[in-house]
PARORO-562588 format. One record per residue (C-alpha): residue in one letter; x, y, z. Coordinates in steps of 0.05 Angstrom, whole numbers, plus 5000, padded with zeros to 4 digits. Example, Ala and Ser with C-alpha at 12.3 -4.5 7.8 and 13.67 -1.06 7.14 Angstrom:
residues 2
A524649105156 S527349795143 
***
This chain:
residues 90
M862975124616 S855775344614 K849575394656 V842375244640 V836775634674 V829375524671 I825276154678 Y818076024699 K812676234748 P812275704803 L804975874813 G803475954738 E799275514694 H805275144666 A808775014733 R806874284736 A809474144666 I815974504681 E817074134746 D815673464712 Y820673654658 M825973824710 R824773164747 E825472784681 F831773184664 F834772984731 R832672254722 Q835972214653 T842172634666 G843372644741 S843673404738 E838973924766 L836974534727 S837275224759 T830775614762 I828876344766 D822076634781 P820977214733 E817077594786 T822977654834 R828378204830 E833377704802 G828177454752 I826378154728 D833778324718 T835177664682 C829077754636 R831278464619 A838478254606 Y836477704557 D830078004528 I825577454556 I818277604550 E815076914548 Y814676384602 P816875864609 S823675994579 V830075594581 I836775944571 A843775674565 L849176164588 S856776154585 D860676264649 D861377004631 G853877084619 L853777034543 L847176754517 L848876104481 N841775884465 S834676004487 W827875674481 S821276034497 G814375774511 L811775084499 P813474574477 L819774534518 P826274344485 T828273614486 I832573384544 N838173234495 E838073954468 V838574244539 N843573714563 Y848373934508 Y849674554551 N850074164616 P856774284650 R857073554670 N857773384596 A864173794590 
***
């Protein structure tokens, strides 16, 4: 199993593009993506743990927190690339 997390600033310049991407991901897959704001305590800890310095970032994690894949900045990965790590595919 794995988990996909989108790290972005909800009030940042790319917020609209990220939210559109997540809506399209849900439309195509029926799954919602988890999000983390990098300016929260959880976000700061997550970014430190996985060396994330660019937003938006998308990370795929195993159940035990191992980084399986990551994408940083724009353009965003394709929905198929991210959906590969979607637990509903397992």
